[in-house]
PDBQT receptor file of N, H, CA, C and O in Angstrom, charges set to zero:
ATOM      1  N   MET A   1       0.570  -1.384   0.048  1.00  0.00    +0.000 N 
ATOM      2  CA  MET A   1       0.063  -0.055  -0.044  1.00  0.00    +0.000 C 
ATOM      3  C   MET A   1       0.917   1.405  -0.038  1.00  0.00    +0.000 C 
ATOM      4  O   MET A   1       1.887   1.594   0.697  1.00  0.00    +0.000 OA
ATOM      5  N   VAL A   2       0.460   2.261  -0.854  1.00  0.00    +0.000 N 
ATOM      6  H   VAL A   2      -0.327   2.107  -1.451  1.00  0.00    +0.000 HD
ATOM      7  CA  VAL A   2       1.260   3.658  -1.037  1.00  0.00    +0.000 C 
ATOM      8  C   VAL A   2       1.084   4.302   0.149  1.00  0.00    +0.000 C 
ATOM      9  O   VAL A   2      -0.008   4.274   0.717  1.00  0.00    +0.000 OA
ATOM     10  N   LYS A   3       2.162   4.962   0.658  1.00  0.00    +0.000 N 
ATOM     11  H   LYS A   3       3.049   4.985   0.196  1.00  0.00    +0.000 HD
ATOM     12  CA  LYS A   3       1.945   5.832   1.946  1.00  0.00    +0.000 C 
ATOM     13  C   LYS A   3       1.528   7.673   1.346  1.00  0.00    +0.000 C 
ATOM     14  O   LYS A   3       2.308   8.399   0.729  1.00  0.00    +0.000 OA
ATOM     15  N   LEU A   4       0.561   7.912   1.636  1.00  0.00    +0.000 N 
ATOM     16  H   LEU A   4      -0.072   7.322   2.137  1.00  0.00    +0.000 HD
ATOM     17  CA  LEU A   4       0.219   9.081   1.073  1.00  0.00    +0.000 C 
ATOM     18  C   LEU A   4       0.700  10.209   1.713  1.00  0.00    +0.000 C 
ATOM     19  O   LEU A   4       0.892   9.986   2.908  1.00  0.00    +0.000 OA
ATOM     20  N   PRO A   5       1.049  11.682   1.259  1.00  0.00    +0.000 N 
ATOM     21  CA  PRO A   5       1.593  12.628   2.335  1.00  0.00    +0.000 C 
ATOM     22  C   PRO A   5       0.350  13.028   3.206  1.00  0.00    +0.000 C 
ATOM     23  O   PRO A   5      -0.793  12.898   2.768  1.00  0.00    +0.000 OA
ATOM     24  N   ARG A   6       0.624  13.529   4.480  1.00  0.00    +0.000 N 
ATOM     25  H   ARG A   6       1.553  13.635   4.837  1.00  0.00    +0.000 HD
ATOM     26  CA  ARG A   6      -0.170  13.946   5.391  1.00  0.00    +0.000 C 
ATOM     27  C   ARG A   6      -1.498  14.706   4.929  1.00  0.00    +0.000 C 
ATOM     28  O   ARG A   6      -2.562  14.328   5.420  1.00  0.00    +0.000 OA
ATOM     29  N   LYS A   7      -1.491  15.541   4.199  1.00  0.00    +0.000 N 
ATOM     30  H   LYS A   7      -0.627  15.847   3.800  1.00  0.00    +0.000 HD
ATOM     31  CA  LYS A   7      -2.390  16.643   3.407  1.00  0.00    +0.000 C 
ATOM     32  C   LYS A   7      -3.252  15.932   2.693  1.00  0.00    +0.000 C 
ATOM     33  O   LYS A   7      -4.472  16.051   2.797  1.00  0.00    +0.000 OA
ATOM     34  N   THR A   8      -2.552  14.990   1.770  1.00  0.00    +0.000 N 
ATOM     35  H   THR A   8      -1.561  14.894   1.685  1.00  0.00    +0.000 HD
ATOM     36  CA  THR A   8      -3.372  14.393   0.880  1.00  0.00    +0.000 C 
ATOM     37  C   THR A   8      -4.445  13.000   1.375  1.00  0.00    +0.000 C 
ATOM     38  O   THR A   8      -5.510  12.546   0.957  1.00  0.00    +0.000 OA
ATOM     39  N   LYS A   9      -3.675  12.723   2.269  1.00  0.00    +0.000 N 
ATOM     40  H   LYS A   9      -2.810  13.092   2.608  1.00  0.00    +0.000 HD
ATOM     41  CA  LYS A   9      -4.383  11.615   3.324  1.00  0.00    +0.000 C 
ATOM     42  C   LYS A   9      -5.693  12.220   4.037  1.00  0.00    +0.000 C 
ATOM     43  O   LYS A   9      -6.795  11.674   4.094  1.00  0.00    +0.000 OA
ATOM     44  N   VAL A  10      -5.337  13.439   4.552  1.00  0.00    +0.000 N 
ATOM     45  H   VAL A  10      -4.442  13.882   4.506  1.00  0.00    +0.000 HD
ATOM     46  CA  VAL A  10      -6.672  14.378   5.181  1.00  0.00    +0.000 C 
ATOM     47  C   VAL A  10      -7.811  14.322   4.159  1.00  0.00    +0.000 C 
ATOM     48  O   VAL A  10      -8.948  13.869   4.289  1.00  0.00    +0.000 OA
ATOM     49  N   TYR A  11      -7.087  15.023   2.883  1.00  0.00    +0.000 N 
ATOM     50  H   TYR A  11      -6.163  15.391   2.777  1.00  0.00    +0.000 HD
ATOM     51  CA  TYR A  11      -8.331  15.297   2.058  1.00  0.00    +0.000 C 
ATOM     52  C   TYR A  11      -8.985  14.023   1.281  1.00  0.00    +0.000 C 
ATOM     53  O   TYR A  11     -10.096  14.124   0.758  1.00  0.00    +0.000 OA
ATOM     54  N   SER A  12      -8.270  12.886   1.240  1.00  0.00    +0.000 N 
ATOM     55  H   SER A  12      -7.368  12.804   1.664  1.00  0.00    +0.000 HD
ATOM     56  CA  SER A  12      -8.803  11.689   1.092  1.00  0.00    +0.000 C 
ATOM     57  C   SER A  12     -10.005  11.339   1.885  1.00  0.00    +0.000 C 
ATOM     58  O   SER A  12     -11.125  11.257   1.381  1.00  0.00    +0.000 OA
ATOM     59  N   GLU A  13      -9.748  11.135   3.126  1.00  0.00    +0.000 N 
ATOM     60  H   GLU A  13      -8.838  11.201   3.535  1.00  0.00    +0.000 HD
ATOM     61  CA  GLU A  13     -10.216  10.874   4.268  1.00  0.00    +0.000 C 
ATOM     62  C   GLU A  13     -11.646  11.460   4.348  1.00  0.00    +0.000 C 
ATOM     63  O   GLU A  13     -12.682  10.820   4.527  1.00  0.00    +0.000 OA
ATOM     64  N   PHE A  14     -11.505  12.849   4.175  1.00  0.00    +0.000 N 
ATOM     65  H   PHE A  14     -10.663  13.369   4.030  1.00  0.00    +0.000 HD
ATOM     66  CA  PHE A  14     -12.568  13.770   4.186  1.00  0.00    +0.000 C 
ATOM     67  C   PHE A  14     -13.635  13.633   3.075  1.00  0.00    +0.000 C 
ATOM     68  O   PHE A  14     -14.807  13.902   3.337  1.00  0.00    +0.000 OA
ATOM     69  N   PHE A  15     -13.271  13.233   1.872  1.00  0.00    +0.000 N 
ATOM     70  H   PHE A  15     -12.319  13.014   1.660  1.00  0.00    +0.000 HD
ATOM     71  CA  PHE A  15     -14.050  13.119   0.669  1.00  0.00    +0.000 C 
ATOM     72  C   PHE A  15     -14.628  11.741   0.801  1.00  0.00    +0.000 C 
ATOM     73  O   PHE A  15     -15.778  11.609   0.383  1.00  0.00    +0.000 OA
ATOM     74  N   THR A  16     -14.026  10.692   1.312  1.00  0.00    +0.000 N 
ATOM     75  H   THR A  16     -13.092  10.800   1.651  1.00  0.00    +0.000 HD
ATOM     76  CA  THR A  16     -14.484   9.566   1.332  1.00  0.00    +0.000 C 
ATOM     77  C   THR A  16     -15.665   9.523   2.567  1.00  0.00    +0.000 C 
ATOM     78  O   THR A  16     -16.596   8.722   2.488  1.00  0.00    +0.000 OA
ATOM     79  N   ASN A  17     -15.557  10.277   3.486  1.00  0.00    +0.000 N 
ATOM     80  H   ASN A  17     -14.801  10.928   3.550  1.00  0.00    +0.000 HD
ATOM     81  CA  ASN A  17     -16.593  10.294   4.727  1.00  0.00    +0.000 C 
ATOM     82  C   ASN A  17     -17.633  11.055   3.855  1.00  0.00    +0.000 C 
ATOM     83  O   ASN A  17     -18.727  10.537   3.634  1.00  0.00    +0.000 OA
ATOM     84  N   GLY A  18     -17.417  11.861   3.527  1.00  0.00    +0.000 N 
ATOM     85  H   GLY A  18     -16.528  12.282   3.707  1.00  0.00    +0.000 HD
ATOM     86  CA  GLY A  18     -18.435  12.863   2.686  1.00  0.00    +0.000 C 
ATOM     87  C   GLY A  18     -19.460  12.067   1.630  1.00  0.00    +0.000 C 
ATOM     88  O   GLY A  18     -20.680  12.235   1.608  1.00  0.00    +0.000 OA
ATOM     89  N   ALA A  19     -18.735  11.199   0.794  1.00  0.00    +0.000 N 
ATOM     90  H   ALA A  19     -17.745  11.062   0.812  1.00  0.00    +0.000 HD
ATOM     91  CA  ALA A  19     -19.249  10.270   0.044  1.00  0.00    +0.000 C 
ATOM     92  C   ALA A  19     -20.260   9.240   0.606  1.00  0.00    +0.000 C 
ATOM     93  O   ALA A  19     -21.317   8.945   0.048  1.00  0.00    +0.000 OA
ATOM     94  N   VAL A  20     -19.748   8.655   1.942  1.00  0.00    +0.000 N 
ATOM     95  H   VAL A  20     -18.889   8.895   2.395  1.00  0.00    +0.000 HD
ATOM     96  CA  VAL A  20     -20.433   7.853   2.923  1.00  0.00    +0.000 C 
ATOM     97  C   VAL A  20     -21.605   8.392   3.333  1.00  0.00    +0.000 C 
ATOM     98  O   VAL A  20     -22.615   7.695   3.436  1.00  0.00    +0.000 OA
ATOM     99  N   ALA A  21     -21.590   9.689   3.607  1.00  0.00    +0.000 N 
ATOM    100  H   ALA A  21     -20.770  10.255   3.523  1.00  0.00    +0.000 HD
ATOM    101  CA  ALA A  21     -22.704  10.646   4.345  1.00  0.00    +0.000 C 
ATOM    102  C   ALA A  21     -23.628  10.803   2.951  1.00  0.00    +0.000 C 
ATOM    103  O   ALA A  21     -24.815  10.583   3.191  1.00  0.00    +0.000 OA
ATOM    104  N   TRP A  22     -23.411  11.062   1.855  1.00  0.00    +0.000 N 
ATOM    105  H   TRP A  22     -22.446  11.241   1.660  1.00  0.00    +0.000 HD
ATOM    106  CA  TRP A  22     -24.443  11.355   0.688  1.00  0.00    +0.000 C 
ATOM    107  C   TRP A  22     -24.925  10.446   0.614  1.00  0.00    +0.000 C 
ATOM    108  O   TRP A  22     -26.153  10.506   0.540  1.00  0.00    +0.000 OA
ATOM    109  N   PHE A  23     -24.218   8.967   0.586  1.00  0.00    +0.000 N 
ATOM    110  H   PHE A  23     -23.221   8.919   0.646  1.00  0.00    +0.000 HD
ATOM    111  CA  PHE A  23     -24.944   7.784   0.105  1.00  0.00    +0.000 C 
ATOM    112  C   PHE A  23     -25.771   7.636   1.042  1.00  0.00    +0.000 C 
ATOM    113  O   PHE A  23     -26.876   7.451   0.531  1.00  0.00    +0.000 OA
ATOM    114  N   SER A  24     -25.841   7.615   2.398  1.00  0.00    +0.000 N 
ATOM    115  H   SER A  24     -24.943   7.766   2.813  1.00  0.00    +0.000 HD
ATOM    116  CA  SER A  24     -26.472   7.290   3.454  1.00  0.00    +0.000 C 
ATOM    117  C   SER A  24     -27.765   7.886   3.565  1.00  0.00    +0.000 C 
ATOM    118  O   SER A  24     -28.806   7.274   3.801  1.00  0.00    +0.000 OA
ATOM    119  N   ALA A  25     -27.626   9.252   3.359  1.00  0.00    +0.000 N 
ATOM    120  H   ALA A  25     -26.780   9.749   3.167  1.00  0.00    +0.000 HD
ATOM    121  CA  ALA A  25     -28.704  10.569   3.234  1.00  0.00    +0.000 C 
ATOM    122  C   ALA A  25     -29.460  10.063   1.895  1.00  0.00    +0.000 C 
ATOM    123  O   ALA A  25     -30.652   9.835   2.102  1.00  0.00    +0.000 OA
ATOM    124  N   GLY A  26     -29.085   9.867   0.742  1.00  0.00    +0.000 N 
ATOM    125  H   GLY A  26     -28.117  10.052   0.573  1.00  0.00    +0.000 HD
ATOM    126  CA  GLY A  26     -29.612   9.962  -0.400  1.00  0.00    +0.000 C 
ATOM    127  C   GLY A  26     -30.262   8.567  -0.793  1.00  0.00    +0.000 C 
ATOM    128  O   GLY A  26     -31.286   8.528  -1.476  1.00  0.00    +0.000 OA
ATOM    129  N   VAL A  27     -29.559   7.303  -0.284  1.00  0.00    +0.000 N 
ATOM    130  H   VAL A  27     -28.727   7.334   0.271  1.00  0.00    +0.000 HD
ATOM    131  CA  VAL A  27     -29.877   6.482  -0.865  1.00  0.00    +0.000 C 
ATOM    132  C   VAL A  27     -30.493   5.237   0.357  1.00  0.00    +0.000 C 
ATOM    133  O   VAL A  27     -31.494   4.543   0.183  1.00  0.00    +0.000 OA
ATOM    134  N   ILE A  28     -29.867   5.216   1.204  1.00  0.00    +0.000 N 
ATOM    135  H   ILE A  28     -29.053   5.779   1.346  1.00  0.00    +0.000 HD
ATOM    136  CA  ILE A  28     -30.493   4.476   2.330  1.00  0.00    +0.000 C 
ATOM    137  C   ILE A  28     -31.497   4.623   2.847  1.00  0.00    +0.000 C 
ATOM    138  O   ILE A  28     -32.495   3.903   2.856  1.00  0.00    +0.000 OA
ATOM    139  N   ALA A  29     -31.187   6.067   3.557  1.00  0.00    +0.000 N 
ATOM    140  H   ALA A  29     -30.375   6.652   3.550  1.00  0.00    +0.000 HD
ATOM    141  CA  ALA A  29     -32.575   6.540   4.369  1.00  0.00    +0.000 C 
ATOM    142  C   ALA A  29     -34.070   6.537   3.768  1.00  0.00    +0.000 C 
ATOM    143  O   ALA A  29     -35.060   6.171   4.402  1.00  0.00    +0.000 OA
ATOM    144  N   PRO A  30     -34.069   6.981   2.506  1.00  0.00    +0.000 N 
ATOM    145  CA  PRO A  30     -35.387   6.700   1.626  1.00  0.00    +0.000 C 
ATOM    146  C   PRO A  30     -36.083   5.271   1.672  1.00  0.00    +0.000 C 
ATOM    147  O   PRO A  30     -37.264   4.939   1.578  1.00  0.00    +0.000 OA
ATOM    148  N   LEU A  31     -35.094   4.664   1.824  1.00  0.00    +0.000 N 
ATOM    149  H   LEU A  31     -34.134   4.934   1.900  1.00  0.00    +0.000 HD
ATOM    150  CA  LEU A  31     -35.399   2.943   1.761  1.00  0.00    +0.000 C 
ATOM    151  C   LEU A  31     -36.676   2.750   2.948  1.00  0.00    +0.000 C 
ATOM    152  O   LEU A  31     -37.708   2.091   2.820  1.00  0.00    +0.000 OA
ATOM    153  N   PHE A  32     -36.285   3.446   3.961  1.00  0.00    +0.000 N 
ATOM    154  H   PHE A  32     -35.447   3.981   4.065  1.00  0.00    +0.000 HD
ATOM    155  CA  PHE A  32     -37.119   3.360   5.608  1.00  0.00    +0.000 C 
ATOM    156  C   PHE A  32     -38.417   4.283   5.606  1.00  0.00    +0.000 C 
ATOM    157  O   PHE A  32     -39.128   4.453   6.596  1.00  0.00    +0.000 OA
ATOM    158  N   THR A  33     -38.616   4.833   4.398  1.00  0.00    +0.000 N 
ATOM    159  H   THR A  33     -38.038   4.695   3.594  1.00  0.00    +0.000 HD
ATOM    160  CA  THR A  33     -39.613   6.059   4.534  1.00  0.00    +0.000 C 
ATOM    161  C   THR A  33     -40.753   5.520   3.650  1.00  0.00    +0.000 C 
ATOM    162  O   THR A  33     -40.707   4.450   3.045  1.00  0.00    +0.000 OA
ATOM    163  N   LYS A  34     -41.864   6.456   3.647  1.00  0.00    +0.000 N 
ATOM    164  H   LYS A  34     -41.901   7.326   4.139  1.00  0.00    +0.000 HD
ATOM    165  CA  LYS A  34     -42.952   6.085   2.626  1.00  0.00    +0.000 C 
ATOM    166  C   LYS A  34     -42.684   6.437   1.318  1.00  0.00    +0.000 C 
ATOM    167  O   LYS A  34     -41.592   6.791   0.873  1.00  0.00    +0.000 OA
ATOM    168  N   LYS A  35     -44.008   6.295   0.562  1.00  0.00    +0.000 N 
ATOM    169  H   LYS A  35     -44.894   6.008   0.924  1.00  0.00    +0.000 HD
ATOM    170  CA  LYS A  35     -43.758   6.399  -0.730  1.00  0.00    +0.000 C 
ATOM    171  C   LYS A  35     -42.906   7.597  -1.050  1.00  0.00    +0.000 C 
ATOM    172  O   LYS A  35     -42.938   8.505  -0.221  1.00  0.00    +0.000 OA
ATOM    173  N   LEU A  36     -42.149   7.751  -2.116  1.00  0.00    +0.000 N 
ATOM    174  H   LEU A  36     -42.123   7.013  -2.790  1.00  0.00    +0.000 HD
ATOM    175  CA  LEU A  36     -41.134   9.066  -2.307  1.00  0.00    +0.000 C 
ATOM    176  C   LEU A  36     -41.817   9.907  -3.364  1.00  0.00    +0.000 C 
ATOM    177  O   LEU A  36     -42.414   9.310  -4.260  1.00  0.00    +0.000 OA
ATOM    178  N   SER A  37     -41.788  11.435  -3.354  1.00  0.00    +0.000 N 
ATOM    179  H   SER A  37     -41.303  11.919  -2.626  1.00  0.00    +0.000 HD
ATOM    180  CA  SER A  37     -42.446  12.184  -4.076  1.00  0.00    +0.000 C 
ATOM    181  C   SER A  37     -41.301  12.277  -5.222  1.00  0.00    +0.000 C 
ATOM    182  O   SER A  37     -40.229  11.708  -5.018  1.00  0.00    +0.000 OA
ATOM    183  N   LEU A  38     -41.539  13.043  -6.513  1.00  0.00    +0.000 N 
ATOM    184  H   LEU A  38     -42.410  13.506  -6.679  1.00  0.00    +0.000 HD
ATOM    185  CA  LEU A  38     -40.679  13.574  -7.009  1.00  0.00    +0.000 C 
ATOM    186  C   LEU A  38     -39.477  14.369  -6.716  1.00  0.00    +0.000 C 
ATOM    187  O   LEU A  38     -38.399  14.354  -7.311  1.00  0.00    +0.000 OA
ATOM    188  N   LYS A  39     -39.888  15.154  -5.568  1.00  0.00    +0.000 N 
ATOM    189  H   LYS A  39     -40.763  15.166  -5.085  1.00  0.00    +0.000 HD
ATOM    190  CA  LYS A  39     -38.901  15.899  -5.107  1.00  0.00    +0.000 C 
ATOM    191  C   LYS A  39     -38.086  15.045  -4.113  1.00  0.00    +0.000 C 
ATOM    192  O   LYS A  39     -36.935  15.459  -3.979  1.00  0.00    +0.000 OA
ATOM    193  N   GLU A  40     -38.339  14.167  -3.526  1.00  0.00    +0.000 N 
ATOM    194  H   GLU A  40     -39.274  13.830  -3.636  1.00  0.00    +0.000 HD
ATOM    195  CA  GLU A  40     -37.394  13.079  -2.738  1.00  0.00    +0.000 C 
ATOM    196  C   GLU A  40     -36.688  12.248  -3.469  1.00  0.00    +0.000 C 
ATOM    197  O   GLU A  40     -35.617  11.808  -3.052  1.00  0.00    +0.000 OA
ATOM    198  N   ILE A  41     -37.271  11.863  -4.854  1.00  0.00    +0.000 N 
ATOM    199  H   ILE A  41     -38.141  12.221  -5.192  1.00  0.00    +0.000 HD
ATOM    200  CA  ILE A  41     -36.359  11.158  -6.092  1.00  0.00    +0.000 C 
ATOM    201  C   ILE A  41     -35.232  11.954  -6.278  1.00  0.00    +0.000 C 
ATOM    202  O   ILE A  41     -34.104  11.633  -5.904  1.00  0.00    +0.000 OA
ATOM    203  N   LEU A  42     -35.549  13.092  -6.908  1.00  0.00    +0.000 N 
ATOM    204  H   LEU A  42     -36.466  13.353  -7.212  1.00  0.00    +0.000 HD
ATOM    205  CA  LEU A  42     -34.675  14.055  -6.973  1.00  0.00    +0.000 C 
ATOM    206  C   LEU A  42     -33.378  14.296  -6.404  1.00  0.00    +0.000 C 
ATOM    207  O   LEU A  42     -32.305  14.365  -7.005  1.00  0.00    +0.000 OA
ATOM    208  N   ALA A  43     -33.669  14.451  -4.804  1.00  0.00    +0.000 N 
ATOM    209  H   ALA A  43     -34.540  14.395  -4.316  1.00  0.00    +0.000 HD
ATOM    210  CA  ALA A  43     -32.858  14.634  -3.795  1.00  0.00    +0.000 C 
ATOM    211  C   ALA A  43     -31.996  13.267  -3.729  1.00  0.00    +0.000 C 
ATOM    212  O   ALA A  43     -30.797  13.356  -3.463  1.00  0.00    +0.000 OA
ATOM    213  N   SER A  44     -32.493  12.202  -3.928  1.00  0.00    +0.000 N 
ATOM    214  H   SER A  44     -33.467  12.130  -4.144  1.00  0.00    +0.000 HD
ATOM    215  CA  SER A  44     -31.738  10.869  -3.714  1.00  0.00    +0.000 C 
ATOM    216  C   SER A  44     -30.715  11.107  -5.058  1.00  0.00    +0.000 C 
ATOM    217  O   SER A  44     -29.545  10.724  -5.077  1.00  0.00    +0.000 OA
ATOM    218  N   LEU A  45     -31.267  11.683  -5.969  1.00  0.00    +0.000 N 
ATOM    219  H   LEU A  45     -32.217  11.994  -5.954  1.00  0.00    +0.000 HD
ATOM    220  CA  LEU A  45     -30.488  11.255  -7.268  1.00  0.00    +0.000 C 
ATOM    221  C   LEU A  45     -29.291  12.374  -7.260  1.00  0.00    +0.000 C 
ATOM    222  O   LEU A  45     -28.159  12.192  -7.708  1.00  0.00    +0.000 OA
ATOM    223  N   ILE A  46     -29.752  13.482  -6.699  1.00  0.00    +0.000 N 
ATOM    224  H   ILE A  46     -30.672  13.630  -6.336  1.00  0.00    +0.000 HD
ATOM    225  CA  ILE A  46     -28.641  14.644  -6.262  1.00  0.00    +0.000 C 
ATOM    226  C   ILE A  46     -27.342  13.920  -5.142  1.00  0.00    +0.000 C 
ATOM    227  O   ILE A  46     -26.148  14.211  -5.072  1.00  0.00    +0.000 OA
ATOM    228  N   ALA A  47     -28.113  12.938  -4.390  1.00  0.00    +0.000 N 
ATOM    229  H   ALA A  47     -29.083  12.702  -4.447  1.00  0.00    +0.000 HD
ATOM    230  CA  ALA A  47     -26.986  12.461  -3.329  1.00  0.00    +0.000 C 
ATOM    231  C   ALA A  47     -26.438  11.331  -4.027  1.00  0.00    +0.000 C 
ATOM    232  O   ALA A  47     -25.375  10.927  -3.555  1.00  0.00    +0.000 OA
ATOM    233  N   ILE A  48     -26.868  10.736  -4.993  1.00  0.00    +0.000 N 
ATOM    234  H   ILE A  48     -27.732  11.064  -5.376  1.00  0.00    +0.000 HD
ATOM    235  CA  ILE A  48     -25.693   9.795  -5.701  1.00  0.00    +0.000 C 
ATOM    236  C   ILE A  48     -24.801  10.301  -6.727  1.00  0.00    +0.000 C 
ATOM    237  O   ILE A  48     -23.780   9.730  -7.110  1.00  0.00    +0.000 OA
ATOM    238  N   ILE A  49     -25.299  11.523  -7.189  1.00  0.00    +0.000 N 
ATOM    239  H   ILE A  49     -26.128  11.986  -6.877  1.00  0.00    +0.000 HD
ATOM    240  CA  ILE A  49     -24.336  12.187  -8.022  1.00  0.00    +0.000 C 
ATOM    241  C   ILE A  49     -23.139  12.792  -7.109  1.00  0.00    +0.000 C 
ATOM    242  O   ILE A  49     -21.977  12.697  -7.504  1.00  0.00    +0.000 OA
ATOM    243  N   SER A  50     -23.411  13.325  -6.056  1.00  0.00    +0.000 N 
ATOM    244  H   SER A  50     -24.355  13.402  -5.735  1.00  0.00    +0.000 HD
ATOM    245  CA  SER A  50     -22.697  13.930  -5.023  1.00  0.00    +0.000 C 
ATOM    246  C   SER A  50     -21.658  12.918  -4.245  1.00  0.00    +0.000 C 
ATOM    247  O   SER A  50     -20.514  13.141  -3.848  1.00  0.00    +0.000 OA
ATOM    248  N   CYS A  51     -22.435  11.764  -4.170  1.00  0.00    +0.000 N 
ATOM    249  H   CYS A  51     -23.364  11.583  -4.492  1.00  0.00    +0.000 HD
ATOM    250  CA  CYS A  51     -21.200  10.330  -3.837  1.00  0.00    +0.000 C 
ATOM    251  C   CYS A  51     -20.181  10.445  -4.958  1.00  0.00    +0.000 C 
ATOM    252  O   CYS A  51     -18.984  10.727  -4.896  1.00  0.00    +0.000 OA
ATOM    253  N   PHE A  52     -20.903  10.175  -5.926  1.00  0.00    +0.000 N 
ATOM    254  H   PHE A  52     -21.875   9.945  -5.976  1.00  0.00    +0.000 HD
ATOM    255  CA  PHE A  52     -20.063   9.845  -7.036  1.00  0.00    +0.000 C 
ATOM    256  C   PHE A  52     -18.671  10.876  -7.214  1.00  0.00    +0.000 C 
ATOM    257  O   PHE A  52     -17.514  10.455  -7.218  1.00  0.00    +0.000 OA
ATOM    258  N   LEU A  53     -19.007  12.078  -7.335  1.00  0.00    +0.000 N 
ATOM    259  H   LEU A  53     -19.947  12.420  -7.333  1.00  0.00    +0.000 HD
ATOM    260  CA  LEU A  53     -18.201  13.294  -7.066  1.00  0.00    +0.000 C 
ATOM    261  C   LEU A  53     -17.139  13.467  -6.041  1.00  0.00    +0.000 C 
ATOM    262  O   LEU A  53     -16.058  14.036  -6.187  1.00  0.00    +0.000 OA
ATOM    263  N   PHE A  54     -17.572  12.939  -5.075  1.00  0.00    +0.000 N 
ATOM    264  H   PHE A  54     -18.451  12.477  -4.956  1.00  0.00    +0.000 HD
ATOM    265  CA  PHE A  54     -16.558  12.971  -3.583  1.00  0.00    +0.000 C 
ATOM    266  C   PHE A  54     -15.745  11.631  -4.101  1.00  0.00    +0.000 C 
ATOM    267  O   PHE A  54     -14.532  11.768  -4.262  1.00  0.00    +0.000 OA
ATOM    268  N   LEU A  55     -16.250  10.534  -4.333  1.00  0.00    +0.000 N 
ATOM    269  H   LEU A  55     -17.236  10.423  -4.202  1.00  0.00    +0.000 HD
ATOM    270  CA  LEU A  55     -15.400   9.404  -4.506  1.00  0.00    +0.000 C 
ATOM    271  C   LEU A  55     -14.453   9.607  -5.687  1.00  0.00    +0.000 C 
ATOM    272  O   LEU A  55     -13.417   8.943  -5.732  1.00  0.00    +0.000 OA
ATOM    273  N   LYS A  56     -14.752  10.494  -6.655  1.00  0.00    +0.000 N 
ATOM    274  H   LYS A  56     -15.594  11.033  -6.619  1.00  0.00    +0.000 HD
ATOM    275  CA  LYS A  56     -13.970  10.628  -7.811  1.00  0.00    +0.000 C 
ATOM    276  C   LYS A  56     -12.752  11.798  -7.304  1.00  0.00    +0.000 C 
ATOM    277  O   LYS A  56     -11.650  11.717  -7.846  1.00  0.00    +0.000 OA
ATOM    278  N   LEU A  57     -12.967  12.765  -6.363  1.00  0.00    +0.000 N 
ATOM    279  H   LEU A  57     -13.862  12.831  -5.923  1.00  0.00    +0.000 HD
ATOM    280  CA  LEU A  57     -12.212  13.516  -5.782  1.00  0.00    +0.000 C 
ATOM    281  C   LEU A  57     -11.206  12.894  -4.822  1.00  0.00    +0.000 C 
ATOM    282  O   LEU A  57     -10.091  13.383  -4.639  1.00  0.00    +0.000 OA
ATOM    283  N   THR A  58     -11.690  11.692  -4.159  1.00  0.00    +0.000 N 
ATOM    284  H   THR A  58     -12.595  11.295  -4.307  1.00  0.00    +0.000 HD
ATOM    285  CA  THR A  58     -10.913  10.812  -3.561  1.00  0.00    +0.000 C 
ATOM    286  C   THR A  58      -9.736  10.222  -4.035  1.00  0.00    +0.000 C 
ATOM    287  O   THR A  58      -8.616  10.236  -3.525  1.00  0.00    +0.000 OA
ATOM    288  N   THR A  59     -10.210   9.585  -5.308  1.00  0.00    +0.000 N 
ATOM    289  H   THR A  59     -11.120   9.574  -5.722  1.00  0.00    +0.000 HD
ATOM    290  CA  THR A  59      -9.265   8.871  -6.076  1.00  0.00    +0.000 C 
ATOM    291  C   THR A  59      -8.277   9.923  -6.558  1.00  0.00    +0.000 C 
ATOM    292  O   THR A  59      -7.081   9.630  -6.540  1.00  0.00    +0.000 OA
ATOM    293  N   LEU A  60      -8.664  11.117  -6.986  1.00  0.00    +0.000 N 
ATOM    294  H   LEU A  60      -9.635  11.354  -7.000  1.00  0.00    +0.000 HD
ATOM    295  CA  LEU A  60      -7.625  11.942  -7.466  1.00  0.00    +0.000 C 
ATOM    296  C   LEU A  60      -6.465  12.466  -6.518  1.00  0.00    +0.000 C 
ATOM    297  O   LEU A  60      -5.288  12.683  -6.805  1.00  0.00    +0.000 OA
ATOM    298  N   PHE A  61      -7.079  12.598  -5.393  1.00  0.00    +0.000 N 
ATOM    299  H   PHE A  61      -8.036  12.422  -5.159  1.00  0.00    +0.000 HD
ATOM    300  CA  PHE A  61      -6.066  12.986  -4.143  1.00  0.00    +0.000 C 
ATOM    301  C   PHE A  61      -5.282  11.578  -3.947  1.00  0.00    +0.000 C 
ATOM    302  O   PHE A  61      -4.083  11.843  -3.864  1.00  0.00    +0.000 OA
ATOM    303  N   ASN A  62      -5.445  10.558  -3.869  1.00  0.00    +0.000 N 
ATOM    304  H   ASN A  62      -6.419  10.342  -3.936  1.00  0.00    +0.000 HD
ATOM    305  CA  ASN A  62      -4.751   9.372  -4.054  1.00  0.00    +0.000 C 
ATOM    306  C   ASN A  62      -4.037   9.104  -4.944  1.00  0.00    +0.000 C 
ATOM    307  O   ASN A  62      -2.958   8.592  -4.641  1.00  0.00    +0.000 OA
ATOM    308  N   LYS A  63      -4.330   9.326  -6.303  1.00  0.00    +0.000 N 
ATOM    309  H   LYS A  63      -5.206   9.742  -6.548  1.00  0.00    +0.000 HD
ATOM    310  CA  LYS A  63      -3.232   9.336  -7.367  1.00  0.00    +0.000 C 
ATOM    311  C   LYS A  63      -2.152  10.535  -7.347  1.00  0.00    +0.000 C 
ATOM    312  O   LYS A  63      -1.081  10.359  -7.927  1.00  0.00    +0.000 OA
ATOM    313  N   GLU A  64      -2.467  11.960  -6.576  1.00  0.00    +0.000 N 
ATOM    314  H   GLU A  64      -3.337  12.103  -6.105  1.00  0.00    +0.000 HD
ATOM    315  CA  GLU A  64      -1.608  12.626  -6.401  1.00  0.00    +0.000 C 
ATOM    316  C   GLU A  64      -0.634  12.274  -5.510  1.00  0.00    +0.000 C 
ATOM    317  O   GLU A  64       0.539  12.581  -5.718  1.00  0.00    +0.000 OA
ATOM    318  N   GLY A  65      -1.005  11.625  -4.475  1.00  0.00    +0.000 N 
ATOM    319  H   GLY A  65      -1.958  11.376  -4.306  1.00  0.00    +0.000 HD
ATOM    320  CA  GLY A  65       0.024  11.346  -3.470  1.00  0.00    +0.000 C 
ATOM    321  C   GLY A  65       0.754  10.014  -3.712  1.00  0.00    +0.000 C 
ATOM    322  O   GLY A  65       1.645   9.650  -2.945  1.00  0.00    +0.000 OA
TER     323      GLY A  65
């Protein structure tokens, strides 16, 4: 495993945690609620896209390190 510089590791961990938060808020939480409205479906879609972007940023920081 490649050892990352401290700054890169902090950014990587931050964006990984952000991706997990977006995933749980937008994908997992709606599974336990009633029927979804169009607004809630859109919010879930935004959360999935945000999760993807945060994971892409994480891989970018890992490649730089």
